[in-house]
PDB file of N, CA, C and O in Angstrom:
ATOM      1  N   MET A   1      83.838  89.086 209.081  1.00  0.00           N
ATOM      2  CA  MET A   1      84.852  88.728 209.919  1.00  0.00           C
ATOM      3  C   MET A   1      86.133  89.672 209.806  1.00  0.00           C
ATOM      4  O   MET A   1      87.297  89.287 209.698  1.00  0.00           O
ATOM      5  N   ALA A   2      85.708  90.892 209.849  1.00  0.00           N
ATOM      6  CA  ALA A   2      86.651  92.069 209.944  1.00  0.00           C
ATOM      7  C   ALA A   2      87.847  92.021 210.825  1.00  0.00           C
ATOM      8  O   ALA A   2      88.922  92.541 210.526  1.00  0.00           O
ATOM      9  N   SER A   3      87.605  91.363 211.939  1.00  0.00           N
ATOM     10  CA  SER A   3      88.640  91.485 213.062  1.00  0.00           C
ATOM     11  C   SER A   3      89.469  90.202 213.107  1.00  0.00           C
ATOM     12  O   SER A   3      90.118  89.893 214.106  1.00  0.00           O
ATOM     13  N   TRP A   4      89.428  89.498 212.042  1.00  0.00           N
ATOM     14  CA  TRP A   4      90.336  88.113 212.307  1.00  0.00           C
ATOM     15  C   TRP A   4      91.774  88.432 212.460  1.00  0.00           C
ATOM     16  O   TRP A   4      92.486  87.649 213.089  1.00  0.00           O
ATOM     17  N   ARG A   5      92.286  89.562 211.918  1.00  0.00           N
ATOM     18  CA  ARG A   5      93.586  89.903 211.939  1.00  0.00           C
ATOM     19  C   ARG A   5      94.165  90.028 213.493  1.00  0.00           C
ATOM     20  O   ARG A   5      95.281  89.672 213.869  1.00  0.00           O
ATOM     21  N   ASP A   6      93.135  90.614 214.278  1.00  0.00           N
ATOM     22  CA  ASP A   6      93.391  91.088 215.710  1.00  0.00           C
ATOM     23  C   ASP A   6      93.060  89.858 216.649  1.00  0.00           C
ATOM     24  O   ASP A   6      93.584  89.764 217.759  1.00  0.00           O
ATOM     25  N   ALA A   7      92.233  88.985 216.198  1.00  0.00           N
ATOM     26  CA  ALA A   7      91.708  88.065 217.113  1.00  0.00           C
ATOM     27  C   ALA A   7      92.751  86.836 217.353  1.00  0.00           C
ATOM     28  O   ALA A   7      93.350  86.355 216.391  1.00  0.00           O
ATOM     29  N   PRO A   8      92.936  86.368 218.626  1.00  0.00           N
ATOM     30  CA  PRO A   8      94.146  85.506 218.923  1.00  0.00           C
ATOM     31  C   PRO A   8      93.581  83.902 218.682  1.00  0.00           C
ATOM     32  O   PRO A   8      94.237  82.923 219.039  1.00  0.00           O
ATOM     33  N   TYR A   9      92.439  83.828 218.110  1.00  0.00           N
ATOM     34  CA  TYR A   9      91.766  82.431 218.011  1.00  0.00           C
ATOM     35  C   TYR A   9      92.146  81.601 216.833  1.00  0.00           C
ATOM     36  O   TYR A   9      91.694  80.466 216.680  1.00  0.00           O
ATOM     37  N   PHE A  10      93.003  82.181 215.973  1.00  0.00           N
ATOM     38  CA  PHE A  10      93.074  81.398 214.722  1.00  0.00           C
ATOM     39  C   PHE A  10      94.473  80.857 214.576  1.00  0.00           C
ATOM     40  O   PHE A  10      95.422  81.525 214.988  1.00  0.00           O
ATOM     41  N   SER A  11      94.640  79.732 214.035  1.00  0.00           N
ATOM     42  CA  SER A  11      95.928  79.104 213.799  1.00  0.00           C
ATOM     43  C   SER A  11      96.669  79.751 212.585  1.00  0.00           C
ATOM     44  O   SER A  11      96.078  80.575 211.887  1.00  0.00           O
ATOM     45  N   GLY A  12      97.821  79.423 212.356  1.00  0.00           N
ATOM     46  CA  GLY A  12      98.505  80.001 211.209  1.00  0.00           C
ATOM     47  C   GLY A  12      97.730  79.596 209.889  1.00  0.00           C
ATOM     48  O   GLY A  12      97.408  80.506 209.124  1.00  0.00           O
ATOM     49  N   ALA A  13      97.429  78.359 209.592  1.00  0.00           N
ATOM     50  CA  ALA A  13      96.609  77.704 208.440  1.00  0.00           C
ATOM     51  C   ALA A  13      95.455  78.695 208.414  1.00  0.00           C
ATOM     52  O   ALA A  13      95.344  79.453 207.450  1.00  0.00           O
ATOM     53  N   GLU A  14      94.603  78.729 209.409  1.00  0.00           N
ATOM     54  CA  GLU A  14      93.311  79.471 209.301  1.00  0.00           C
ATOM     55  C   GLU A  14      93.576  80.940 208.896  1.00  0.00           C
ATOM     56  O   GLU A  14      92.814  81.525 208.127  1.00  0.00           O
ATOM     57  N   ARG A  15      94.656  81.513 209.422  1.00  0.00           N
ATOM     58  CA  ARG A  15      94.862  83.072 209.102  1.00  0.00           C
ATOM     59  C   ARG A  15      95.149  83.164 207.660  1.00  0.00           C
ATOM     60  O   ARG A  15      94.547  83.960 206.939  1.00  0.00           O
ATOM     61  N   VAL A  16      96.116  82.311 207.201  1.00  0.00           N
ATOM     62  CA  VAL A  16      96.318  82.432 205.754  1.00  0.00           C
ATOM     63  C   VAL A  16      95.176  82.283 204.906  1.00  0.00           C
ATOM     64  O   VAL A  16      94.964  83.008 203.933  1.00  0.00           O
ATOM     65  N   ALA A  17      94.260  81.110 205.366  1.00  0.00           N
ATOM     66  CA  ALA A  17      93.129  81.007 204.478  1.00  0.00           C
ATOM     67  C   ALA A  17      92.143  82.196 204.471  1.00  0.00           C
ATOM     68  O   ALA A  17      91.491  82.520 203.479  1.00  0.00           O
ATOM     69  N   LEU A  18      92.093  82.803 205.646  1.00  0.00           N
ATOM     70  CA  LEU A  18      91.291  84.010 205.806  1.00  0.00           C
ATOM     71  C   LEU A  18      91.948  85.103 204.720  1.00  0.00           C
ATOM     72  O   LEU A  18      91.306  85.723 203.871  1.00  0.00           O
ATOM     73  N   GLU A  19      93.274  85.177 204.941  1.00  0.00           N
ATOM     74  CA  GLU A  19      93.936  86.200 204.092  1.00  0.00           C
ATOM     75  C   GLU A  19      93.662  86.012 202.726  1.00  0.00           C
ATOM     76  O   GLU A  19      93.530  86.996 201.998  1.00  0.00           O
ATOM     77  N   LEU A  20      93.549  84.739 202.241  1.00  0.00           N
ATOM     78  CA  LEU A  20      93.541  84.326 200.872  1.00  0.00           C
ATOM     79  C   LEU A  20      92.167  84.766 200.426  1.00  0.00           C
ATOM     80  O   LEU A  20      92.069  85.441 199.401  1.00  0.00           O
ATOM     81  N   VAL A  21      91.010  84.401 201.181  1.00  0.00           N
ATOM     82  CA  VAL A  21      89.683  84.807 200.901  1.00  0.00           C
ATOM     83  C   VAL A  21      89.494  86.211 200.742  1.00  0.00           C
ATOM     84  O   VAL A  21      88.849  86.642 199.787  1.00  0.00           O
ATOM     85  N   GLU A  22      90.118  87.130 201.794  1.00  0.00           N
ATOM     86  CA  GLU A  22      90.076  88.474 201.492  1.00  0.00           C
ATOM     87  C   GLU A  22      90.906  88.983 200.337  1.00  0.00           C
ATOM     88  O   GLU A  22      90.452  89.943 199.714  1.00  0.00           O
ATOM     89  N   ALA A  23      91.915  88.533 200.017  1.00  0.00           N
ATOM     90  CA  ALA A  23      92.677  88.852 198.716  1.00  0.00           C
ATOM     91  C   ALA A  23      91.696  88.595 197.524  1.00  0.00           C
ATOM     92  O   ALA A  23      91.577  89.420 196.618  1.00  0.00           O
ATOM     93  N   VAL A  24      91.025  87.466 197.559  1.00  0.00           N
ATOM     94  CA  VAL A  24      90.216  87.164 196.322  1.00  0.00           C
ATOM     95  C   VAL A  24      89.011  88.152 196.180  1.00  0.00           C
ATOM     96  O   VAL A  24      88.627  88.569 195.087  1.00  0.00           O
ATOM     97  N   LEU A  25      88.480  88.471 197.312  1.00  0.00           N
ATOM     98  CA  LEU A  25      87.223  89.285 197.459  1.00  0.00           C
ATOM     99  C   LEU A  25      87.529  90.726 197.331  1.00  0.00           C
ATOM    100  O   LEU A  25      86.567  91.464 197.123  1.00  0.00           O
ATOM    101  N   THR A  26      88.741  91.266 197.424  1.00  0.00           N
ATOM    102  CA  THR A  26      89.012  92.632 197.404  1.00  0.00           C
ATOM    103  C   THR A  26      89.636  92.976 196.078  1.00  0.00           C
ATOM    104  O   THR A  26      90.640  92.409 195.648  1.00  0.00           O
ATOM    105  N   ALA A  27      89.021  93.886 195.487  1.00  0.00           N
ATOM    106  CA  ALA A  27      89.549  94.391 194.139  1.00  0.00           C
ATOM    107  C   ALA A  27      90.804  94.973 194.259  1.00  0.00           C
ATOM    108  O   ALA A  27      91.060  95.651 195.253  1.00  0.00           O
ATOM    109  N   ASN A  28      91.718  94.779 193.273  1.00  0.00           N
ATOM    110  CA  ASN A  28      92.984  95.444 193.356  1.00  0.00           C
ATOM    111  C   ASN A  28      93.416  96.122 191.928  1.00  0.00           C
ATOM    112  O   ASN A  28      94.052  95.518 191.064  1.00  0.00           O
ATOM    113  N   PRO A  29      93.044  97.242 191.842  1.00  0.00           N
ATOM    114  CA  PRO A  29      93.250  97.794 190.364  1.00  0.00           C
ATOM    115  C   PRO A  29      94.636  97.958 190.048  1.00  0.00           C
ATOM    116  O   PRO A  29      94.963  98.254 188.898  1.00  0.00           O
ATOM    117  N   ALA A  30      95.617  97.768 191.096  1.00  0.00           N
ATOM    118  CA  ALA A  30      97.030  97.927 190.648  1.00  0.00           C
ATOM    119  C   ALA A  30      97.783  96.635 190.285  1.00  0.00           C
ATOM    120  O   ALA A  30      98.965  96.610 189.942  1.00  0.00           O
ATOM    121  N   GLY A  31      96.987  95.580 190.393  1.00  0.00           N
ATOM    122  CA  GLY A  31      97.425  94.246 189.911  1.00  0.00           C
ATOM    123  C   GLY A  31      96.754  93.051 190.271  1.00  0.00           C
ATOM    124  O   GLY A  31      95.544  93.101 190.492  1.00  0.00           O
ATOM    125  N   GLU A  32      97.440  91.872 190.368  1.00  0.00           N
ATOM    126  CA  GLU A  32      96.722  90.710 190.770  1.00  0.00           C
ATOM    127  C   GLU A  32      96.316  90.808 192.203  1.00  0.00           C
ATOM    128  O   GLU A  32      96.817  91.593 193.008  1.00  0.00           O
ATOM    129  N   ARG A  33      95.320  89.906 192.470  1.00  0.00           N
ATOM    130  CA  ARG A  33      94.653  89.931 193.824  1.00  0.00           C
ATOM    131  C   ARG A  33      95.416  88.941 194.772  1.00  0.00           C
ATOM    132  O   ARG A  33      95.508  89.134 195.984  1.00  0.00           O
ATOM    133  N   VAL A  34      95.961  87.853 194.109  1.00  0.00           N
ATOM    134  CA  VAL A  34      96.597  86.853 195.021  1.00  0.00           C
ATOM    135  C   VAL A  34      98.086  86.873 194.467  1.00  0.00           C
ATOM    136  O   VAL A  34      98.362  86.268 193.431  1.00  0.00           O
ATOM    137  N   PRO A  35      99.093  87.626 195.226  1.00  0.00           N
ATOM    138  CA  PRO A  35     100.377  87.467 194.732  1.00  0.00           C
ATOM    139  C   PRO A  35     100.981  85.938 195.120  1.00  0.00           C
ATOM    140  O   PRO A  35     100.476  85.072 195.835  1.00  0.00           O
ATOM    141  N   ASP A  36     102.124  85.937 194.453  1.00  0.00           N
ATOM    142  CA  ASP A  36     102.878  84.636 194.655  1.00  0.00           C
ATOM    143  C   ASP A  36     103.290  84.267 195.999  1.00  0.00           C
ATOM    144  O   ASP A  36     103.381  83.125 196.448  1.00  0.00           O
ATOM    145  N   GLU A  37     103.538  85.411 196.611  1.00  0.00           N
ATOM    146  CA  GLU A  37     103.948  85.268 198.041  1.00  0.00           C
ATOM    147  C   GLU A  37     102.866  84.778 199.002  1.00  0.00           C
ATOM    148  O   GLU A  37     103.166  84.036 199.937  1.00  0.00           O
ATOM    149  N   LEU A  38     101.736  85.142 198.806  1.00  0.00           N
ATOM    150  CA  LEU A  38     100.450  84.861 199.563  1.00  0.00           C
ATOM    151  C   LEU A  38     100.178  83.301 199.175  1.00  0.00           C
ATOM    152  O   LEU A  38      99.931  82.504 200.080  1.00  0.00           O
ATOM    153  N   TYR A  39     100.222  82.929 197.978  1.00  0.00           N
ATOM    154  CA  TYR A  39      99.954  81.627 197.521  1.00  0.00           C
ATOM    155  C   TYR A  39     101.073  80.735 198.136  1.00  0.00           C
ATOM    156  O   TYR A  39     100.725  79.683 198.674  1.00  0.00           O
ATOM    157  N   ALA A  40     102.284  81.050 198.101  1.00  0.00           N
ATOM    158  CA  ALA A  40     103.444  80.275 198.708  1.00  0.00           C
ATOM    159  C   ALA A  40     103.178  80.065 200.269  1.00  0.00           C
ATOM    160  O   ALA A  40     103.428  78.988 200.812  1.00  0.00           O
ATOM    161  N   ARG A  41     102.653  81.167 200.959  1.00  0.00           N
ATOM    162  CA  ARG A  41     102.468  80.962 202.418  1.00  0.00           C
ATOM    163  C   ARG A  41     101.250  79.930 202.583  1.00  0.00           C
ATOM    164  O   ARG A  41     101.300  79.055 203.448  1.00  0.00           O
ATOM    165  N   ALA A  42     100.159  80.067 201.724  1.00  0.00           N
ATOM    166  CA  ALA A  42      99.142  79.088 201.823  1.00  0.00           C
ATOM    167  C   ALA A  42      99.631  77.664 201.607  1.00  0.00           C
ATOM    168  O   ALA A  42      99.310  76.723 202.333  1.00  0.00           O
ATOM    169  N   ALA A  43     100.438  77.580 200.542  1.00  0.00           N
ATOM    170  CA  ALA A  43     100.964  76.159 200.117  1.00  0.00           C
ATOM    171  C   ALA A  43     101.797  75.690 201.329  1.00  0.00           C
ATOM    172  O   ALA A  43     101.889  74.482 201.549  1.00  0.00           O
ATOM    173  N   ALA A  44     102.385  76.558 202.095  1.00  0.00           N
ATOM    174  CA  ALA A  44     103.197  75.982 203.182  1.00  0.00           C
ATOM    175  C   ALA A  44     102.437  75.350 204.260  1.00  0.00           C
ATOM    176  O   ALA A  44     102.980  74.563 205.036  1.00  0.00           O
ATOM    177  N   HIS A  45     101.074  75.697 204.345  1.00  0.00           N
ATOM    178  CA  HIS A  45     100.203  75.196 205.430  1.00  0.00           C
ATOM    179  C   HIS A  45      99.320  74.111 204.974  1.00  0.00           C
ATOM    180  O   HIS A  45      98.775  73.376 205.799  1.00  0.00           O
ATOM    181  N   TYR A  46      99.148  73.969 203.721  1.00  0.00           N
ATOM    182  CA  TYR A  46      98.246  72.963 203.160  1.00  0.00           C
ATOM    183  C   TYR A  46      98.891  72.182 202.040  1.00  0.00           C
ATOM    184  O   TYR A  46      99.608  72.750 201.215  1.00  0.00           O
ATOM    185  N   ASP A  47      98.640  70.870 202.001  1.00  0.00           N
ATOM    186  CA  ASP A  47      99.061  70.051 200.887  1.00  0.00           C
ATOM    187  C   ASP A  47      98.261  70.268 199.690  1.00  0.00           C
ATOM    188  O   ASP A  47      97.281  71.010 199.765  1.00  0.00           O
ATOM    189  N   ASP A  48      98.566  69.713 198.614  1.00  0.00           N
ATOM    190  CA  ASP A  48      97.985  70.091 197.282  1.00  0.00           C
ATOM    191  C   ASP A  48      96.549  69.781 197.252  1.00  0.00           C
ATOM    192  O   ASP A  48      95.796  70.524 196.623  1.00  0.00           O
ATOM    193  N   LYS A  49      96.107  68.758 197.870  1.00  0.00           N
ATOM    194  CA  LYS A  49      94.683  68.435 197.817  1.00  0.00           C
ATOM    195  C   LYS A  49      93.940  69.479 198.795  1.00  0.00           C
ATOM    196  O   LYS A  49      92.902  70.032 198.432  1.00  0.00           O
ATOM    197  N   ALA A  50      94.481  69.701 199.962  1.00  0.00           N
ATOM    198  CA  ALA A  50      93.767  70.686 200.857  1.00  0.00           C
ATOM    199  C   ALA A  50      93.752  72.058 200.292  1.00  0.00           C
ATOM    200  O   ALA A  50      92.730  72.732 200.427  1.00  0.00           O
ATOM    201  N   LEU A  51      94.812  72.549 199.658  1.00  0.00           N
ATOM    202  CA  LEU A  51      94.928  73.791 198.960  1.00  0.00           C
ATOM    203  C   LEU A  51      93.904  73.839 197.915  1.00  0.00           C
ATOM    204  O   LEU A  51      93.205  74.848 197.835  1.00  0.00           O
ATOM    205  N   TRP A  52      93.743  72.902 197.136  1.00  0.00           N
ATOM    206  CA  TRP A  52      92.720  73.005 196.058  1.00  0.00           C
ATOM    207  C   TRP A  52      91.354  72.898 196.693  1.00  0.00           C
ATOM    208  O   TRP A  52      90.413  73.478 196.150  1.00  0.00           O
ATOM    209  N   THR A  53      91.178  72.233 197.753  1.00  0.00           N
ATOM    210  CA  THR A  53      89.758  72.149 198.377  1.00  0.00           C
ATOM    211  C   THR A  53      89.543  73.580 198.726  1.00  0.00           C
ATOM    212  O   THR A  53      88.543  74.140 198.276  1.00  0.00           O
ATOM    213  N   LEU A  54      90.390  74.235 199.494  1.00  0.00           N
ATOM    214  CA  LEU A  54      90.409  75.641 199.928  1.00  0.00           C
ATOM    215  C   LEU A  54      90.039  76.521 198.713  1.00  0.00           C
ATOM    216  O   LEU A  54      89.118  77.332 198.811  1.00  0.00           O
ATOM    217  N   VAL A  55      90.692  76.384 197.651  1.00  0.00           N
ATOM    218  CA  VAL A  55      90.311  77.190 196.532  1.00  0.00           C
ATOM    219  C   VAL A  55      88.853  77.059 195.979  1.00  0.00           C
ATOM    220  O   VAL A  55      88.143  78.027 195.706  1.00  0.00           O
ATOM    221  N   LEU A  56      88.514  75.831 195.855  1.00  0.00           N
ATOM    222  CA  LEU A  56      87.141  75.401 195.549  1.00  0.00           C
ATOM    223  C   LEU A  56      86.110  76.007 196.552  1.00  0.00           C
ATOM    224  O   LEU A  56      85.010  76.373 196.138  1.00  0.00           O
ATOM    225  N   ALA A  57      86.406  76.100 197.675  1.00  0.00           N
ATOM    226  CA  ALA A  57      85.392  76.510 198.717  1.00  0.00           C
ATOM    227  C   ALA A  57      85.444  77.989 198.604  1.00  0.00           C
ATOM    228  O   ALA A  57      84.363  78.549 198.793  1.00  0.00           O
ATOM    229  N   ILE A  58      86.423  78.712 198.349  1.00  0.00           N
ATOM    230  CA  ILE A  58      86.500  80.221 197.980  1.00  0.00           C
ATOM    231  C   ILE A  58      85.717  80.305 196.777  1.00  0.00           C
ATOM    232  O   ILE A  58      84.857  81.185 196.732  1.00  0.00           O
ATOM    233  N   SER A  59      85.874  79.518 195.772  1.00  0.00           N
ATOM    234  CA  SER A  59      85.091  79.768 194.547  1.00  0.00           C
ATOM    235  C   SER A  59      83.514  79.707 194.802  1.00  0.00           C
ATOM    236  O   SER A  59      82.768  80.479 194.200  1.00  0.00           O
ATOM    237  N   GLN A  60      83.041  78.786 195.692  1.00  0.00           N
ATOM    238  CA  GLN A  60      81.834  78.763 196.134  1.00  0.00           C
ATOM    239  C   GLN A  60      81.220  79.926 196.803  1.00  0.00           C
ATOM    240  O   GLN A  60      80.042  80.232 196.620  1.00  0.00           O
ATOM    241  N   ILE A  61      82.064  80.605 197.620  1.00  0.00           N
ATOM    242  CA  ILE A  61      81.785  81.949 198.307  1.00  0.00           C
ATOM    243  C   ILE A  61      81.631  82.898 197.272  1.00  0.00           C
ATOM    244  O   ILE A  61      80.692  83.693 197.326  1.00  0.00           O
ATOM    245  N   CYS A  62      82.579  82.917 196.174  1.00  0.00           N
ATOM    246  CA  CYS A  62      82.374  83.958 195.151  1.00  0.00           C
ATOM    247  C   CYS A  62      81.277  83.713 194.278  1.00  0.00           C
ATOM    248  O   CYS A  62      80.924  84.673 193.593  1.00  0.00           O
ATOM    249  N   PHE A  63      80.572  82.491 194.131  1.00  0.00           N
ATOM    250  CA  PHE A  63      79.421  82.275 193.433  1.00  0.00           C
ATOM    251  C   PHE A  63      78.220  82.898 194.104  1.00  0.00           C
ATOM    252  O   PHE A  63      77.371  83.547 193.493  1.00  0.00           O
ATOM    253  N   PHE A  64      78.204  82.634 195.525  1.00  0.00           N
ATOM    254  CA  PHE A  64      76.968  82.979 196.185  1.00  0.00           C
ATOM    255  C   PHE A  64      76.831  84.450 196.476  1.00  0.00           C
ATOM    256  O   PHE A  64      75.692  84.889 196.638  1.00  0.00           O
ATOM    257  N   ILE A  65      77.915  85.299 196.565  1.00  0.00           N
ATOM    258  CA  ILE A  65      77.818  86.551 196.807  1.00  0.00           C
ATOM    259  C   ILE A  65      77.034  87.354 195.912  1.00  0.00           C
ATOM    260  O   ILE A  65      76.179  88.109 196.375  1.00  0.00           O
ATOM    261  N   PRO A  66      77.263  87.257 194.524  1.00  0.00           N
ATOM    262  CA  PRO A  66      76.471  87.972 193.526  1.00  0.00           C
ATOM    263  C   PRO A  66      74.912  87.482 193.719  1.00  0.00           C
ATOM    264  O   PRO A  66      74.016  88.317 193.599  1.00  0.00           O
ATOM    265  N   VAL A  67      74.645  86.269 193.986  1.00  0.00           N
ATOM    266  CA  VAL A  67      73.208  85.678 194.173  1.00  0.00           C
ATOM    267  C   VAL A  67      72.684  86.510 195.315  1.00  0.00           C
ATOM    268  O   VAL A  67      71.597  87.084 195.251  1.00  0.00           O
ATOM    269  N   ALA A  68      73.444  86.557 196.311  1.00  0.00           N
ATOM    270  CA  ALA A  68      72.727  87.182 197.505  1.00  0.00           C
ATOM    271  C   ALA A  68      72.437  88.746 197.319  1.00  0.00           C
ATOM    272  O   ALA A  68      71.420  89.322 197.707  1.00  0.00           O
ATOM    273  N   VAL A  69      73.497  89.309 196.668  1.00  0.00           N
ATOM    274  CA  VAL A  69      73.410  90.727 196.366  1.00  0.00           C
ATOM    275  C   VAL A  69      72.412  91.187 195.454  1.00  0.00           C
ATOM    276  O   VAL A  69      71.775  92.225 195.636  1.00  0.00           O
ATOM    277  N   ILE A  70      72.264  90.400 194.441  1.00  0.00           N
ATOM    278  CA  ILE A  70      71.279  90.773 193.330  1.00  0.00           C
ATOM    279  C   ILE A  70      69.861  90.092 193.686  1.00  0.00           C
ATOM    280  O   ILE A  70      68.848  90.789 193.645  1.00  0.00           O
ATOM    281  N   ALA A  71      69.802  88.958 193.978  1.00  0.00           N
ATOM    282  CA  ALA A  71      68.458  88.278 194.177  1.00  0.00           C
ATOM    283  C   ALA A  71      67.856  88.454 195.570  1.00  0.00           C
ATOM    284  O   ALA A  71      66.666  88.236 195.798  1.00  0.00           O
ATOM    285  N   LYS A  72      68.743  88.864 196.502  1.00  0.00           N
ATOM    286  CA  LYS A  72      68.255  89.186 197.929  1.00  0.00           C
ATOM    287  C   LYS A  72      67.270  88.081 198.404  1.00  0.00           C
ATOM    288  O   LYS A  72      66.112  88.388 198.684  1.00  0.00           O
ATOM    289  N   PRO A  73      67.656  86.960 198.486  1.00  0.00           N
ATOM    290  CA  PRO A  73      66.857  85.791 198.756  1.00  0.00           C
ATOM    291  C   PRO A  73      66.376  85.808 200.301  1.00  0.00           C
ATOM    292  O   PRO A  73      67.123  86.032 201.253  1.00  0.00           O
ATOM    293  N   ILE A  74      65.085  85.551 200.372  1.00  0.00           N
ATOM    294  CA  ILE A  74      64.527  85.523 201.809  1.00  0.00           C
ATOM    295  C   ILE A  74      64.241  83.991 202.174  1.00  0.00           C
ATOM    296  O   ILE A  74      63.592  83.249 201.437  1.00  0.00           O
ATOM    297  N   PRO A  75      64.730  83.651 203.247  1.00  0.00           N
ATOM    298  CA  PRO A  75      64.533  82.202 203.774  1.00  0.00           C
ATOM    299  C   PRO A  75      63.028  81.934 203.874  1.00  0.00           C
ATOM    300  O   PRO A  75      62.271  82.680 204.496  1.00  0.00           O
ATOM    301  N   GLY A  76      62.629  80.808 203.218  1.00  0.00           N
ATOM    302  CA  GLY A  76      61.368  80.332 203.281  1.00  0.00           C
ATOM    303  C   GLY A  76      60.379  80.769 202.012  1.00  0.00           C
ATOM    304  O   GLY A  76      59.271  80.283 201.785  1.00  0.00           O
ATOM    305  N   ARG A  77      60.987  81.705 201.314  1.00  0.00           N
ATOM    306  CA  ARG A  77      60.327  82.107 200.089  1.00  0.00           C
ATOM    307  C   ARG A  77      60.774  81.641 198.800  1.00  0.00           C
ATOM    308  O   ARG A  77      61.993  81.655 198.629  1.00  0.00           O
ATOM    309  N   PRO A  78      60.017  81.215 197.823  1.00  0.00           N
ATOM    310  CA  PRO A  78      60.456  80.604 196.579  1.00  0.00           C
ATOM    311  C   PRO A  78      61.232  81.795 195.655  1.00  0.00           C
ATOM    312  O   PRO A  78      60.818  82.954 195.653  1.00  0.00           O
ATOM    313  N   PRO A  79      62.257  81.417 194.974  1.00  0.00           N
ATOM    314  CA  PRO A  79      62.989  82.341 194.031  1.00  0.00           C
ATOM    315  C   PRO A  79      61.804  83.202 193.234  1.00  0.00           C
ATOM    316  O   PRO A  79      60.752  82.729 192.803  1.00  0.00           O
ATOM    317  N   GLY A  80      62.202  84.454 193.158  1.00  0.00           N
ATOM    318  CA  GLY A  80      61.268  85.413 192.518  1.00  0.00           C
ATOM    319  C   GLY A  80      60.186  85.941 193.425  1.00  0.00           C
ATOM    320  O   GLY A  80      59.421  86.772 192.933  1.00  0.00           O
ATOM    321  N   LYS A  81      60.015  85.583 194.663  1.00  0.00           N
ATOM    322  CA  LYS A  81      59.059  86.039 195.477  1.00  0.00           C
ATOM    323  C   LYS A  81      59.547  86.874 196.495  1.00  0.00           C
ATOM    324  O   LYS A  81      58.885  87.001 197.525  1.00  0.00           O
ATOM    325  N   ASN A  82      60.645  87.476 196.344  1.00  0.00           N
ATOM    326  CA  ASN A  82      61.325  88.152 197.519  1.00  0.00           C
ATOM    327  C   ASN A  82      60.755  89.570 197.582  1.00  0.00           C
ATOM    328  O   ASN A  82      60.968  90.193 198.622  1.00  0.00           O
ATOM    329  N   TYR A  83      60.121  90.108 196.695  1.00  0.00           N
ATOM    330  CA  TYR A  83      59.761  91.560 196.850  1.00  0.00           C
ATOM    331  C   TYR A  83      58.205  91.631 196.906  1.00  0.00           C
ATOM    332  O   TYR A  83      57.671  92.709 196.644  1.00  0.00           O
ATOM    333  N   THR A  84      57.475  90.594 197.218  1.00  0.00           N
ATOM    334  CA  THR A  84      56.028  90.591 197.378  1.00  0.00           C
ATOM    335  C   THR A  84      55.660  90.353 198.830  1.00  0.00           C
ATOM    336  O   THR A  84      56.404  89.677 199.540  1.00  0.00           O
ATOM    337  N   GLY A  85      54.459  90.922 199.328  1.00  0.00           N
ATOM    338  CA  GLY A  85      54.134  90.769 200.594  1.00  0.00           C
ATOM    339  C   GLY A  85      53.334  89.543 201.065  1.00  0.00           C
ATOM    340  O   GLY A  85      53.039  89.418 202.254  1.00  0.00           O
TER     341      GLY A  85
END
């Protein structure tokens, strides 16, 4: 979803959610990934429960990325059978 910033199809809440995901997934050697200002903008769009739900959804994304990168699962094949013919 590299073009989300330029696309006119997202609401303010959706844009800040996408920005939050991008911040979490982008390494920042100079400091923290999610600055207080970004968190405050997200909190302005979501109540506490919705913001926590968004954080948990992002954590699930962060869990499955290494699984996909390392294991390279192939749909329909059992785990561990990804490299056989």
